[in-house]
C-alpha positions, 0 to 999 in steps of 0.5 A: 581072919581070926588072928586079925579079929584078935588084933594080932600081927603074926604076919608082920616081921618085928624087932622089939626093943626093951631098954632099962638102966643097965641093958637093952634087950632085943628080940626079932621075929620074921614070919615064915613066908618072909624068910626068904627075904629077911633072916632074923639072926642076920637082922639082929646081927646087923642091928647089934653091930651098930651099938657093939651089942651081943648076939645071944641066940637065933635062927632064920625066924627069931633071934635075941640080942642085948646091949649092956650099958657101963653107966659112963659112955654106953647107955641103954636108952641111947642104944635103943634109939640107935638100934631102932634106926639101924633096924629100920635102915636094914629093912629098907636096904633089903626092900622090906620096909614099906615106903610111903607114897609122896602123895600120902605125905601131903594128906590133911585130915580136915580135907576129908572131914569137910572142915574149912578154916 
């Protein structure tokens, strides 16, 4: 409850990506109660494979990796987009990514606000 009041998200797994001109840095975090479904190191390796990235270190809860650009054919900003998609796809394959309800996709804010056009 205290964490929620502070805006924390410790109970949610996440993959952080930070891209610069020369490299893309990645860090994965898996909460302890999710380790049975997702392993941070395996998740990281799966994502890095999409861009031939380098696994730096990790365990079941936290992992780090990077993808270094060459300035000619490999660009960290492009790798960031590829890794983001690979990360989501990996989680979906493991059944760990929330799937939206088809009815929720049709929600129109105006309907709830009582606005008619």
